[in-house]
PQR file of N, CA, C, O and H, with PARSE charges and radii, in Angstrom:
ATOM      1  N   MET A   1     126.679  22.980  25.292 -0.4000 1.5000
ATOM      2  CA  MET A   1     126.277  22.216  23.864 -0.0000 2.0000
ATOM      3  C   MET A   1     127.324  22.409  22.818  0.5500 1.7000
ATOM      4  O   MET A   1     127.663  23.543  22.483 -0.5500 1.4000
ATOM      5  N   ARG A   2     127.937  21.147  22.201 -0.4000 1.5000
ATOM      6  CA  ARG A   2     129.013  21.612  21.285 -0.0000 2.0000
ATOM      7  C   ARG A   2     128.364  22.006  19.918  0.5500 1.7000
ATOM      8  O   ARG A   2     127.230  21.566  19.730 -0.5500 1.4000
ATOM      9  H   ARG A   2     127.661  20.225  22.474  0.4000 1.0000
ATOM     10  N   LYS A   3     128.869  22.696  19.039 -0.4000 1.5000
ATOM     11  CA  LYS A   3     127.962  23.143  18.133 -0.0000 2.0000
ATOM     12  C   LYS A   3     127.675  22.277  17.029  0.5500 1.7000
ATOM     13  O   LYS A   3     126.587  22.569  16.535 -0.5500 1.4000
ATOM     14  H   LYS A   3     129.790  23.054  19.192  0.4000 1.0000
ATOM     15  N   ALA A   4     128.249  21.313  16.455 -0.4000 1.5000
ATOM     16  CA  ALA A   4     127.534  20.000  15.710 -0.0000 2.0000
ATOM     17  C   ALA A   4     126.368  19.434  16.658  0.5500 1.7000
ATOM     18  O   ALA A   4     125.560  18.867  15.923 -0.5500 1.4000
ATOM     19  H   ALA A   4     129.134  21.076  16.856  0.4000 1.0000
ATOM     20  N   ASP A   5     126.032  19.374  17.764 -0.4000 1.5000
ATOM     21  CA  ASP A   5     124.699  18.976  18.669 -0.0000 2.0000
ATOM     22  C   ASP A   5     123.392  20.405  18.592  0.5500 1.7000
ATOM     23  O   ASP A   5     122.198  20.223  18.832 -0.5500 1.4000
ATOM     24  H   ASP A   5     126.688  19.835  18.362  0.4000 1.0000
ATOM     25  N   LEU A   6     123.885  21.487  18.283 -0.4000 1.5000
ATOM     26  CA  LEU A   6     123.099  22.475  18.401 -0.0000 2.0000
ATOM     27  C   LEU A   6     122.627  22.414  17.168  0.5500 1.7000
ATOM     28  O   LEU A   6     121.437  22.480  16.861 -0.5500 1.4000
ATOM     29  H   LEU A   6     124.855  21.635  18.088  0.4000 1.0000
ATOM     30  N   GLN A   7     123.832  22.248  16.206 -0.4000 1.5000
ATOM     31  CA  GLN A   7     123.203  22.271  14.413 -0.0000 2.0000
ATOM     32  C   GLN A   7     122.185  21.323  14.053  0.5500 1.7000
ATOM     33  O   GLN A   7     121.195  21.509  13.345 -0.5500 1.4000
ATOM     34  H   GLN A   7     124.799  22.194  16.455  0.4000 1.0000
ATOM     35  N   ARG A   8     122.777  19.705  14.963 -0.4000 1.5000
ATOM     36  CA  ARG A   8     121.631  18.826  14.655 -0.0000 2.0000
ATOM     37  C   ARG A   8     120.250  19.160  15.211  0.5500 1.7000
ATOM     38  O   ARG A   8     119.268  18.925  14.507 -0.5500 1.4000
ATOM     39  H   ARG A   8     123.581  19.553  15.538  0.4000 1.0000
ATOM     40  N   ARG A   9     120.080  19.787  16.639 -0.4000 1.5000
ATOM     41  CA  ARG A   9     118.963  20.009  16.940 -0.0000 2.0000
ATOM     42  C   ARG A   9     118.197  21.526  15.995  0.5500 1.7000
ATOM     43  O   ARG A   9     116.972  21.621  16.068 -0.5500 1.4000
ATOM     44  H   ARG A   9     120.877  19.978  17.211  0.4000 1.0000
ATOM     45  N   ALA A  10     118.707  22.241  15.450 -0.4000 1.5000
ATOM     46  CA  ALA A  10     118.617  23.057  14.811 -0.0000 2.0000
ATOM     47  C   ALA A  10     117.461  22.573  13.775  0.5500 1.7000
ATOM     48  O   ALA A  10     116.283  22.921  13.699 -0.5500 1.4000
ATOM     49  H   ALA A  10     119.702  22.164  15.390  0.4000 1.0000
ATOM     50  N   VAL A  11     118.190  21.679  13.029 -0.4000 1.5000
ATOM     51  CA  VAL A  11     117.643  20.897  11.779 -0.0000 2.0000
ATOM     52  C   VAL A  11     116.509  20.403  12.050  0.5500 1.7000
ATOM     53  O   VAL A  11     115.554  20.626  11.306 -0.5500 1.4000
ATOM     54  H   VAL A  11     119.147  21.396  13.091  0.4000 1.0000
ATOM     55  N   THR A  12     116.367  19.489  13.383 -0.4000 1.5000
ATOM     56  CA  THR A  12     115.979  18.571  13.922 -0.0000 2.0000
ATOM     57  C   THR A  12     114.279  19.697  14.032  0.5500 1.7000
ATOM     58  O   THR A  12     113.301  19.519  13.305 -0.5500 1.4000
ATOM     59  H   THR A  12     117.143  19.308  13.987  0.4000 1.0000
ATOM     60  N   ILE A  13     114.393  20.762  15.115 -0.4000 1.5000
ATOM     61  CA  ILE A  13     113.393  21.562  15.269 -0.0000 2.0000
ATOM     62  C   ILE A  13     112.804  22.083  13.486  0.5500 1.7000
ATOM     63  O   ILE A  13     111.645  21.851  13.140 -0.5500 1.4000
ATOM     64  H   ILE A  13     115.187  20.906  15.705  0.4000 1.0000
ATOM     65  N   ILE A  14     113.733  22.725  12.618 -0.4000 1.5000
ATOM     66  CA  ILE A  14     112.903  23.098  11.781 -0.0000 2.0000
ATOM     67  C   ILE A  14     112.350  22.358  10.595  0.5500 1.7000
ATOM     68  O   ILE A  14     111.716  22.895   9.686 -0.5500 1.4000
ATOM     69  H   ILE A  14     114.674  22.913  12.899  0.4000 1.0000
ATOM     70  N   GLU A  15     112.694  20.871  10.694 -0.4000 1.5000
ATOM     71  CA  GLU A  15     112.356  20.597   9.884 -0.0000 2.0000
ATOM     72  C   GLU A  15     110.869  19.657  10.598  0.5500 1.7000
ATOM     73  O   GLU A  15     110.461  18.734   9.892 -0.5500 1.4000
ATOM     74  H   GLU A  15     113.209  20.436  11.432  0.4000 1.0000
ATOM     75  N   GLN A  16     110.292  19.857  11.644 -0.4000 1.5000
ATOM     76  CA  GLN A  16     109.306  20.017  12.612 -0.0000 2.0000
ATOM     77  C   GLN A  16     108.161  21.421  12.327  0.5500 1.7000
ATOM     78  O   GLN A  16     106.930  21.414  12.343 -0.5500 1.4000
ATOM     79  H   GLN A  16     110.623  20.606  12.218  0.4000 1.0000
ATOM     80  N   LEU A  17     108.789  22.164  12.162 -0.4000 1.5000
ATOM     81  CA  LEU A  17     107.953  23.314  12.104 -0.0000 2.0000
ATOM     82  C   LEU A  17     106.745  23.073  10.504  0.5500 1.7000
ATOM     83  O   LEU A  17     106.899  22.240   9.611 -0.5500 1.4000
ATOM     84  H   LEU A  17     109.789  22.169  12.149  0.4000 1.0000
ATOM     85  N   SER A  18     105.889  23.868  10.597 -0.4000 1.5000
ATOM     86  CA  SER A  18     104.972  23.973   9.838 -0.0000 2.0000
ATOM     87  C   SER A  18     105.374  24.667   8.184  0.5500 1.7000
ATOM     88  O   SER A  18     106.421  25.283   7.983 -0.5500 1.4000
ATOM     89  H   SER A  18     105.764  24.545  11.323  0.4000 1.0000
ATOM     90  N   THR A  19     104.668  24.500   7.466 -0.4000 1.5000
ATOM     91  CA  THR A  19     105.187  25.212   6.080 -0.0000 2.0000
ATOM     92  C   THR A  19     105.840  26.480   5.887  0.5500 1.7000
ATOM     93  O   THR A  19     106.920  26.492   5.295 -0.5500 1.4000
ATOM     94  H   THR A  19     103.817  24.000   7.629  0.4000 1.0000
ATOM     95  N   GLU A  20     105.277  27.650   6.350 -0.4000 1.5000
ATOM     96  CA  GLU A  20     106.337  28.460   6.483 -0.0000 2.0000
ATOM     97  C   GLU A  20     107.284  29.208   7.034  0.5500 1.7000
ATOM     98  O   GLU A  20     107.886  30.218   6.671 -0.5500 1.4000
ATOM     99  H   GLU A  20     104.401  27.640   6.830  0.4000 1.0000
ATOM    100  N   LYS A  21     107.327  28.104   8.572 -0.4000 1.5000
ATOM    101  CA  LYS A  21     108.155  28.661   9.396 -0.0000 2.0000
ATOM    102  C   LYS A  21     109.400  28.238   8.876  0.5500 1.7000
ATOM    103  O   LYS A  21     110.165  29.173   9.113 -0.5500 1.4000
ATOM    104  H   LYS A  21     106.839  27.283   8.868  0.4000 1.0000
ATOM    105  N   PRO A  22     110.076  27.262   8.247 -0.5600 1.5000
ATOM    106  CA  PRO A  22     111.386  26.947   7.769  0.2800 2.0000
ATOM    107  C   PRO A  22     111.588  28.405   7.178  0.5500 1.7000
ATOM    108  O   PRO A  22     112.544  28.887   7.786 -0.5500 1.4000
ATOM    109  N   LYS A  23     111.248  29.036   6.536 -0.4000 1.5000
ATOM    110  CA  LYS A  23     111.662  30.285   5.576 -0.0000 2.0000
ATOM    111  C   LYS A  23     112.175  31.127   6.652  0.5500 1.7000
ATOM    112  O   LYS A  23     113.298  31.607   6.498 -0.5500 1.4000
ATOM    113  H   LYS A  23     110.471  28.645   6.042  0.4000 1.0000
ATOM    114  N   ILE A  24     111.281  31.473   8.117 -0.4000 1.5000
ATOM    115  CA  ILE A  24     111.853  32.407   8.567 -0.0000 2.0000
ATOM    116  C   ILE A  24     112.752  31.889   9.582  0.5500 1.7000
ATOM    117  O   ILE A  24     113.513  32.691  10.123 -0.5500 1.4000
ATOM    118  H   ILE A  24     110.369  31.083   8.242  0.4000 1.0000
ATOM    119  N   ALA A  25     112.780  30.621   9.935 -0.4000 1.5000
ATOM    120  CA  ALA A  25     114.090  30.090  10.236 -0.0000 2.0000
ATOM    121  C   ALA A  25     115.382  30.925   9.307  0.5500 1.7000
ATOM    122  O   ALA A  25     116.161  31.857   9.511 -0.5500 1.4000
ATOM    123  H   ALA A  25     112.162  29.968   9.496  0.4000 1.0000
ATOM    124  N   ASN A  26     115.125  30.144   8.391 -0.4000 1.5000
ATOM    125  CA  ASN A  26     116.594  30.503   7.348 -0.0000 2.0000
ATOM    126  C   ASN A  26     116.925  31.634   7.515  0.5500 1.7000
ATOM    127  O   ASN A  26     118.100  31.929   7.732 -0.5500 1.4000
ATOM    128  H   ASN A  26     114.492  29.387   8.225  0.4000 1.0000
ATOM    129  N   ASP A  27     115.278  33.134   7.406 -0.4000 1.5000
ATOM    130  CA  ASP A  27     115.977  34.192   7.274 -0.0000 2.0000
ATOM    131  C   ASP A  27     116.564  34.732   8.036  0.5500 1.7000
ATOM    132  O   ASP A  27     117.493  35.471   7.711 -0.5500 1.4000
ATOM    133  H   ASP A  27     114.323  32.895   7.229  0.4000 1.0000
ATOM    134  N   TYR A  28     116.157  34.506   9.457 -0.4000 1.5000
ATOM    135  CA  TYR A  28     116.650  34.865  10.924 -0.0000 2.0000
ATOM    136  C   TYR A  28     118.159  33.910  10.809  0.5500 1.7000
ATOM    137  O   TYR A  28     119.264  34.439  10.939 -0.5500 1.4000
ATOM    138  H   TYR A  28     115.402  33.906   9.721  0.4000 1.0000
ATOM    139  N   SER A  29     118.008  32.778  10.607 -0.4000 1.5000
ATOM    140  CA  SER A  29     120.033  32.034  10.522 -0.0000 2.0000
ATOM    141  C   SER A  29     120.809  32.876   9.340  0.5500 1.7000
ATOM    142  O   SER A  29     122.029  32.830   9.493 -0.5500 1.4000
ATOM    143  H   SER A  29     117.111  32.348  10.502  0.4000 1.0000
ATOM    144  N   ALA A  30     120.340  33.701   8.098 -0.4000 1.5000
ATOM    145  CA  ALA A  30     120.902  34.342   7.283 -0.0000 2.0000
ATOM    146  C   ALA A  30     121.350  35.436   7.870  0.5500 1.7000
ATOM    147  O   ALA A  30     122.526  35.800   7.891 -0.5500 1.4000
ATOM    148  H   ALA A  30     119.349  33.738   7.974  0.4000 1.0000
ATOM    149  N   TYR A  31     120.176  36.130   8.488 -0.4000 1.5000
ATOM    150  CA  TYR A  31     120.447  38.007   9.593 -0.0000 2.0000
ATOM    151  C   TYR A  31     121.703  37.700  10.394  0.5500 1.7000
ATOM    152  O   TYR A  31     122.711  38.396  10.512 -0.5500 1.4000
ATOM    153  H   TYR A  31     119.221  35.834   8.471  0.4000 1.0000
ATOM    154  N   LEU A  32     121.362  36.218  11.047 -0.4000 1.5000
ATOM    155  CA  LEU A  32     122.984  36.031  12.195 -0.0000 2.0000
ATOM    156  C   LEU A  32     123.962  36.081  11.651  0.5500 1.7000
ATOM    157  O   LEU A  32     124.972  36.635  12.086 -0.5500 1.4000
ATOM    158  H   LEU A  32     120.542  35.652  10.951  0.4000 1.0000
ATOM    159  N   GLN A  33     123.838  35.411  10.403 -0.4000 1.5000
ATOM    160  CA  GLN A  33     125.120  35.495   9.568 -0.0000 2.0000
ATOM    161  C   GLN A  33     126.065  36.246   9.323  0.5500 1.7000
ATOM    162  O   GLN A  33     127.271  36.028   9.430 -0.5500 1.4000
ATOM    163  H   GLN A  33     123.018  34.960  10.050  0.4000 1.0000
ATOM    164  N   ASP A  34     124.942  38.130   8.622 -0.4000 1.5000
ATOM    165  CA  ASP A  34     125.433  38.819   8.218 -0.0000 2.0000
ATOM    166  C   ASP A  34     125.395  39.785   9.340  0.5500 1.7000
ATOM    167  O   ASP A  34     125.743  40.927   9.040 -0.5500 1.4000
ATOM    168  H   ASP A  34     123.962  38.307   8.535  0.4000 1.0000
ATOM    169  N   LYS A  35     125.056  39.575  10.541 -0.4000 1.5000
ATOM    170  CA  LYS A  35     125.633  40.066  11.551 -0.0000 2.0000
ATOM    171  C   LYS A  35     126.693  40.118  11.579  0.5500 1.7000
ATOM    172  O   LYS A  35     127.483  41.050  11.429 -0.5500 1.4000
ATOM    173  H   LYS A  35     124.773  38.647  10.785  0.4000 1.0000
ATOM    174  N   GLU A  36     126.889  38.339  11.928 -0.4000 1.5000
ATOM    175  CA  GLU A  36     128.443  38.541  12.308 -0.0000 2.0000
ATOM    176  C   GLU A  36     129.456  38.522  11.705  0.5500 1.7000
ATOM    177  O   GLU A  36     130.573  38.240  12.138 -0.5500 1.4000
ATOM    178  H   GLU A  36     126.248  37.581  12.050  0.4000 1.0000
ATOM    179  N   ALA A  37     129.132  38.840  10.582 -0.4000 1.5000
ATOM    180  CA  ALA A  37     130.407  38.809   9.109 -0.0000 2.0000
ATOM    181  C   ALA A  37     130.417  40.625   9.466  0.5500 1.7000
ATOM    182  O   ALA A  37     131.517  41.178   9.459 -0.5500 1.4000
ATOM    183  H   ALA A  37     128.224  39.070  10.230  0.4000 1.0000
ATOM    184  N   TRP A  38     129.190  41.441   9.757 -0.4000 1.5000
ATOM    185  CA  TRP A  38     129.647  43.025  10.039 -0.0000 2.0000
ATOM    186  C   TRP A  38     130.346  43.228  10.716  0.5500 1.7000
ATOM    187  O   TRP A  38     131.335  43.927  10.496 -0.5500 1.4000
ATOM    188  H   TRP A  38     128.296  40.991   9.763  0.4000 1.0000
ATOM    189  N   GLU A  39     129.988  42.522  12.095 -0.4000 1.5000
ATOM    190  CA  GLU A  39     131.007  42.965  13.396 -0.0000 2.0000
ATOM    191  C   GLU A  39     132.352  42.570  12.968  0.5500 1.7000
ATOM    192  O   GLU A  39     133.217  43.390  13.276 -0.5500 1.4000
ATOM    193  H   GLU A  39     129.184  41.954  12.274  0.4000 1.0000
ATOM    194  N   ALA A  40     132.777  41.476  12.306 -0.4000 1.5000
ATOM    195  CA  ALA A  40     134.292  41.015  12.385 -0.0000 2.0000
ATOM    196  C   ALA A  40     134.458  42.281  11.426  0.5500 1.7000
ATOM    197  O   ALA A  40     135.584  42.763  11.548 -0.5500 1.4000
ATOM    198  H   ALA A  40     132.074  40.810  12.056  0.4000 1.0000
ATOM    199  N   THR A  41     133.630  42.975  10.479 -0.4000 1.5000
ATOM    200  CA  THR A  41     134.189  43.746   9.543 -0.0000 2.0000
ATOM    201  C   THR A  41     134.516  45.032  10.119  0.5500 1.7000
ATOM    202  O   THR A  41     135.459  45.654   9.631 -0.5500 1.4000
ATOM    203  H   THR A  41     132.715  42.584  10.380  0.4000 1.0000
ATOM    204  N   HIS A  42     133.654  45.675  11.408 -0.4000 1.5000
ATOM    205  CA  HIS A  42     133.707  46.426  12.293 -0.0000 2.0000
ATOM    206  C   HIS A  42     135.009  46.280  13.036  0.5500 1.7000
ATOM    207  O   HIS A  42     135.837  47.182  13.162 -0.5500 1.4000
ATOM    208  H   HIS A  42     132.887  45.170  11.804  0.4000 1.0000
ATOM    209  N   GLU A  43     135.081  45.421  13.372 -0.4000 1.5000
ATOM    210  CA  GLU A  43     136.351  45.314  14.650 -0.0000 2.0000
ATOM    211  C   GLU A  43     137.781  45.483  13.859  0.5500 1.7000
ATOM    212  O   GLU A  43     138.794  46.005  14.325 -0.5500 1.4000
ATOM    213  H   GLU A  43     134.409  44.689  13.270  0.4000 1.0000
ATOM    214  N   LEU A  44     137.608  44.878  12.465 -0.4000 1.5000
ATOM    215  CA  LEU A  44     138.543  45.355  11.652 -0.0000 2.0000
ATOM    216  C   LEU A  44     138.938  46.971  11.175  0.5500 1.7000
ATOM    217  O   LEU A  44     140.040  47.429  11.476 -0.5500 1.4000
ATOM    218  H   LEU A  44     136.785  44.454  12.087  0.4000 1.0000
ATOM    219  N   THR A  45     138.156  47.604  10.575 -0.4000 1.5000
ATOM    220  CA  THR A  45     137.912  48.611  10.670 -0.0000 2.0000
ATOM    221  C   THR A  45     138.308  49.695  12.138  0.5500 1.7000
ATOM    222  O   THR A  45     138.667  50.821  11.792 -0.5500 1.4000
ATOM    223  H   THR A  45     137.261  47.232  10.330  0.4000 1.0000
ATOM    224  N   ASN A  46     138.279  49.503  13.375 -0.4000 1.5000
ATOM    225  CA  ASN A  46     138.418  49.930  14.033 -0.0000 2.0000
ATOM    226  C   ASN A  46     140.189  49.814  14.709  0.5500 1.7000
ATOM    227  O   ASN A  46     140.775  50.413  15.610 -0.5500 1.4000
ATOM    228  H   ASN A  46     137.987  48.589  13.656  0.4000 1.0000
ATOM    229  N   ASP A  47     140.565  48.796  13.795 -0.4000 1.5000
ATOM    230  CA  ASP A  47     142.073  48.222  14.387 -0.0000 2.0000
ATOM    231  C   ASP A  47     142.699  49.616  13.076  0.5500 1.7000
ATOM    232  O   ASP A  47     142.722  49.522  11.849 -0.5500 1.4000
ATOM    233  H   ASP A  47     140.089  48.309  13.062  0.4000 1.0000
ATOM    234  N   PRO A  48     143.169  50.902  14.039 -0.5600 1.5000
ATOM    235  CA  PRO A  48     144.747  51.526  13.511  0.2800 2.0000
ATOM    236  C   PRO A  48     144.816  50.598  12.329  0.5500 1.7000
ATOM    237  O   PRO A  48     144.197  50.734  11.273 -0.5500 1.4000
ATOM    238  N   GLY A  49     145.622  49.671  12.639 -0.4000 1.5000
ATOM    239  CA  GLY A  49     147.071  49.261  12.061 -0.0000 2.0000
ATOM    240  C   GLY A  49     146.653  48.486  10.825  0.5500 1.7000
ATOM    241  O   GLY A  49     147.381  48.173   9.884 -0.5500 1.4000
ATOM    242  H   GLY A  49     146.124  49.560  13.497  0.4000 1.0000
ATOM    243  N   ILE A  50     145.380  48.232  10.978 -0.4000 1.5000
ATOM    244  CA  ILE A  50     144.742  47.081  10.245 -0.0000 2.0000
ATOM    245  C   ILE A  50     143.938  48.021   9.008  0.5500 1.7000
ATOM    246  O   ILE A  50     143.473  47.416   8.042 -0.5500 1.4000
ATOM    247  H   ILE A  50     144.788  48.487  11.743  0.4000 1.0000
ATOM    248  N   VAL A  51     143.781  49.836   9.120 -0.4000 1.5000
ATOM    249  CA  VAL A  51     143.413  50.519   8.337 -0.0000 2.0000
ATOM    250  C   VAL A  51     144.594  51.194   7.621  0.5500 1.7000
ATOM    251  O   VAL A  51     144.491  51.640   6.478 -0.5500 1.4000
ATOM    252  H   VAL A  51     144.158  50.328   9.905  0.4000 1.0000
ATOM    253  N   LYS A  52     145.651  51.244   8.307 -0.4000 1.5000
ATOM    254  CA  LYS A  52     147.066  51.648   7.827 -0.0000 2.0000
ATOM    255  C   LYS A  52     147.425  51.003   6.388  0.5500 1.7000
ATOM    256  O   LYS A  52     147.703  51.489   5.292 -0.5500 1.4000
ATOM    257  H   LYS A  52     145.734  50.881   9.235  0.4000 1.0000
ATOM    258  N   SER A  53     147.277  49.525   6.950 -0.4000 1.5000
ATOM    259  CA  SER A  53     148.062  48.505   6.276 -0.0000 2.0000
ATOM    260  C   SER A  53     146.984  48.827   4.628  0.5500 1.7000
ATOM    261  O   SER A  53     147.401  49.252   3.551 -0.5500 1.4000
ATOM    262  H   SER A  53     147.051  49.131   7.841  0.4000 1.0000
ATOM    263  N   LEU A  54     145.388  48.388   5.050 -0.4000 1.5000
ATOM    264  CA  LEU A  54     144.682  48.715   3.923 -0.0000 2.0000
ATOM    265  C   LEU A  54     144.604  49.920   2.688  0.5500 1.7000
ATOM    266  O   LEU A  54     144.302  49.765   1.504 -0.5500 1.4000
ATOM    267  H   LEU A  54     145.048  48.044   5.925  0.4000 1.0000
ATOM    268  N   GLU A  55     145.016  51.257   3.466 -0.4000 1.5000
ATOM    269  CA  GLU A  55     145.454  52.240   2.970 -0.0000 2.0000
ATOM    270  C   GLU A  55     146.844  51.951   2.193  0.5500 1.7000
ATOM    271  O   GLU A  55     146.788  52.220   0.993 -0.5500 1.4000
ATOM    272  H   GLU A  55     145.261  51.383   4.428  0.4000 1.0000
ATOM    273  N   ARG A  56     147.768  51.577   2.543 -0.4000 1.5000
ATOM    274  CA  ARG A  56     148.943  51.473   2.015 -0.0000 2.0000
ATOM    275  C   ARG A  56     148.848  50.665   0.611  0.5500 1.7000
ATOM    276  O   ARG A  56     149.415  51.037  -0.416 -0.5500 1.4000
ATOM    277  H   ARG A  56     147.814  51.358   3.518  0.4000 1.0000
ATOM    278  N   ALA A  57     147.968  49.393   0.734 -0.4000 1.5000
ATOM    279  CA  ALA A  57     147.972  48.254  -0.240 -0.0000 2.0000
ATOM    280  C   ALA A  57     147.036  49.172  -1.238  0.5500 1.7000
ATOM    281  O   ALA A  57     147.433  49.278  -2.398 -0.5500 1.4000
ATOM    282  H   ALA A  57     147.507  49.091   1.569  0.4000 1.0000
ATOM    283  N   GLU A  58     145.770  49.868  -0.848 -0.4000 1.5000
ATOM    284  CA  GLU A  58     144.952  50.520  -2.019 -0.0000 2.0000
ATOM    285  C   GLU A  58     145.931  51.790  -2.773  0.5500 1.7000
ATOM    286  O   GLU A  58     145.590  51.945  -3.946 -0.5500 1.4000
ATOM    287  H   GLU A  58     145.447  49.782   0.095  0.4000 1.0000
ATOM    288  N   ALA A  59     146.702  52.418  -2.477 -0.4000 1.5000
ATOM    289  CA  ALA A  59     147.994  53.444  -2.812 -0.0000 2.0000
ATOM    290  C   ALA A  59     148.720  52.822  -3.416  0.5500 1.7000
ATOM    291  O   ALA A  59     149.346  53.493  -4.237 -0.5500 1.4000
ATOM    292  H   ALA A  59     146.979  52.292  -1.525  0.4000 1.0000
ATOM    293  N   ASP A  60     149.042  51.365  -3.391 -0.4000 1.5000
ATOM    294  CA  ASP A  60     149.896  50.455  -4.268 -0.0000 2.0000
ATOM    295  C   ASP A  60     149.294  50.059  -5.054  0.5500 1.7000
ATOM    296  O   ASP A  60     149.877  49.790  -6.104 -0.5500 1.4000
ATOM    297  H   ASP A  60     148.533  50.820  -2.724  0.4000 1.0000
ATOM    298  N   VAL A  61     147.951  49.837  -4.967 -0.4000 1.5000
ATOM    299  CA  VAL A  61     147.124  49.476  -6.544 -0.0000 2.0000
ATOM    300  C   VAL A  61     147.483  50.553  -7.350  0.5500 1.7000
ATOM    301  O   VAL A  61     148.183  50.506  -8.362 -0.5500 1.4000
ATOM    302  H   VAL A  61     147.477  50.055  -4.114  0.4000 1.0000
ATOM    303  N   LYS A  62     147.026  51.404  -6.903 -0.4000 1.5000
ATOM    304  CA  LYS A  62     146.398  52.975  -7.541 -0.0000 2.0000
ATOM    305  C   LYS A  62     147.981  53.289  -8.361  0.5500 1.7000
ATOM    306  O   LYS A  62     147.875  53.766  -9.490 -0.5500 1.4000
ATOM    307  H   LYS A  62     146.457  51.442  -6.082  0.4000 1.0000
ATOM    308  N   ALA A  63     149.236  53.071  -7.898 -0.4000 1.5000
ATOM    309  CA  ALA A  63     150.654  53.114  -8.282 -0.0000 2.0000
ATOM    310  C   ALA A  63     150.939  52.407  -8.888  0.5500 1.7000
ATOM    311  O   ALA A  63     152.105  52.643  -9.205 -0.5500 1.4000
ATOM    312  H   ALA A  63     149.322  52.683  -6.980  0.4000 1.0000
ATOM    313  N   GLY A  64     150.280  50.776  -9.742 -0.4000 1.5000
ATOM    314  CA  GLY A  64     150.449  50.062 -10.044 -0.0000 2.0000
ATOM    315  C   GLY A  64     151.672  49.340  -9.559  0.5500 1.7000
ATOM    316  O   GLY A  64     152.371  48.837 -10.440 -0.5500 1.4000
ATOM    317  H   GLY A  64     149.333  50.584  -9.484  0.4000 1.0000
ATOM    318  N   ARG A  65     152.141  49.169  -8.018 -0.4000 1.5000
ATOM    319  CA  ARG A  65     152.870  48.231  -7.601 -0.0000 2.0000
ATOM    320  C   ARG A  65     152.217  47.103  -6.891  0.5500 1.7000
ATOM    321  O   ARG A  65     151.763  46.984  -5.753 -0.5500 1.4000
ATOM    322  H   ARG A  65     151.573  49.577  -7.303  0.4000 1.0000
ATOM    323  N   LEU A  66     152.326  46.174  -8.094 -0.4000 1.5000
ATOM    324  CA  LEU A  66     151.557  44.833  -8.589 -0.0000 2.0000
ATOM    325  C   LEU A  66     152.312  43.731  -8.522  0.5500 1.7000
ATOM    326  O   LEU A  66     153.381  43.805  -9.128 -0.5500 1.4000
ATOM    327  H   LEU A  66     152.695  46.270  -9.019  0.4000 1.0000
ATOM    328  N   LYS A  67     152.005  42.443  -7.806 -0.4000 1.5000
ATOM    329  CA  LYS A  67     152.687  41.251  -8.557 -0.0000 2.0000
ATOM    330  C   LYS A  67     151.333  40.405  -8.961  0.5500 1.7000
ATOM    331  O   LYS A  67     150.152  40.476  -8.621 -0.5500 1.4000
ATOM    332  H   LYS A  67     151.136  42.383  -7.314  0.4000 1.0000
ATOM    333  N   HIS A  68     152.087  39.574  -9.852 -0.4000 1.5000
ATOM    334  CA  HIS A  68     150.481  38.793 -10.339 -0.0000 2.0000
ATOM    335  C   HIS A  68     150.745  37.445  -9.515  0.5500 1.7000
ATOM    336  O   HIS A  68     151.835  36.910  -9.312 -0.5500 1.4000
ATOM    337  H   HIS A  68     153.046  39.517 -10.128  0.4000 1.0000
ATOM    338  N   TRP A  69     149.400  37.003  -9.066 -0.4000 1.5000
ATOM    339  CA  TRP A  69     149.430  35.801  -8.036 -0.0000 2.0000
ATOM    340  C   TRP A  69     150.844  34.691  -8.376  0.5500 1.7000
ATOM    341  O   TRP A  69     151.685  34.244  -7.597 -0.5500 1.4000
ATOM    342  H   TRP A  69     148.515  37.438  -9.231  0.4000 1.0000
ATOM    343  N   SER A  70     150.695  34.521  -9.663 -0.4000 1.5000
ATOM    344  CA  SER A  70     151.356  33.105  -9.678 -0.0000 2.0000
ATOM    345  C   SER A  70     153.180  33.574  -9.012  0.5500 1.7000
ATOM    346  O   SER A  70     154.000  32.874  -8.418 -0.5500 1.4000
ATOM    347  H   SER A  70     150.012  34.884 -10.296  0.4000 1.0000
ATOM    348  N   ASP A  71     153.225  34.682  -9.349 -0.4000 1.5000
ATOM    349  CA  ASP A  71     154.604  35.163  -8.905 -0.0000 2.0000
ATOM    350  C   ASP A  71     154.428  34.933  -7.292  0.5500 1.7000
ATOM    351  O   ASP A  71     155.304  34.204  -6.827 -0.5500 1.4000
ATOM    352  H   ASP A  71     152.559  35.250  -9.831  0.4000 1.0000
ATOM    353  N   VAL A  72     153.533  35.380  -6.420 -0.4000 1.5000
ATOM    354  CA  VAL A  72     153.571  35.486  -5.368 -0.0000 2.0000
ATOM    355  C   VAL A  72     153.608  34.231  -4.398  0.5500 1.7000
ATOM    356  O   VAL A  72     153.910  34.175  -3.205 -0.5500 1.4000
ATOM    357  H   VAL A  72     152.821  35.971  -6.798  0.4000 1.0000
ATOM    358  N   ARG A  73     153.202  33.230  -5.292 -0.4000 1.5000
ATOM    359  CA  ARG A  73     153.065  32.082  -4.759 -0.0000 2.0000
ATOM    360  C   ARG A  73     153.886  31.119  -5.135  0.5500 1.7000
ATOM    361  O   ARG A  73     153.575  30.016  -4.685 -0.5500 1.4000
ATOM    362  H   ARG A  73     152.957  33.275  -6.260  0.4000 1.0000
ATOM    363  N   ARG A  74     155.313  31.166  -6.148 -0.4000 1.5000
ATOM    364  CA  ARG A  74     156.197  30.815  -6.449 -0.0000 2.0000
ATOM    365  C   ARG A  74     157.264  31.006  -5.051  0.5500 1.7000
ATOM    366  O   ARG A  74     157.834  30.131  -4.399 -0.5500 1.4000
ATOM    367  H   ARG A  74     155.566  32.062  -6.514  0.4000 1.0000
ATOM    368  N   ASP A  75     157.279  32.568  -4.880 -0.4000 1.5000
ATOM    369  CA  ASP A  75     157.829  32.939  -3.516 -0.0000 2.0000
ATOM    370  C   ASP A  75     157.472  32.067  -2.094  0.5500 1.7000
ATOM    371  O   ASP A  75     158.280  32.096  -1.167 -0.5500 1.4000
ATOM    372  H   ASP A  75     156.816  33.279  -5.409  0.4000 1.0000
ATOM    373  N   LEU A  76     156.595  31.528  -2.020 -0.4000 1.5000
ATOM    374  CA  LEU A  76     156.443  30.911  -0.973 -0.0000 2.0000
ATOM    375  C   LEU A  76     156.996  29.489  -0.840  0.5500 1.7000
ATOM    376  O   LEU A  76     156.847  28.864   0.209 -0.5500 1.4000
ATOM    377  H   LEU A  76     155.938  31.503  -2.774  0.4000 1.0000
TER
END
């Protein structure tokens, strides 16, 4: 089933629930969204190349090696 179809079906089901149940469905959906974000974060923090790049970026910030965003945009 396509994502759009699943979303429409979920909305239809939630609309038919009694008063308190939509809140529970909303809370569970928010939990799934947070879980997905944390899984992506965990995946990135387990990539040695990305971790090393983030460490270099933090060192650059601490050392003041920064560019204004408009200068970066101009370079594009």
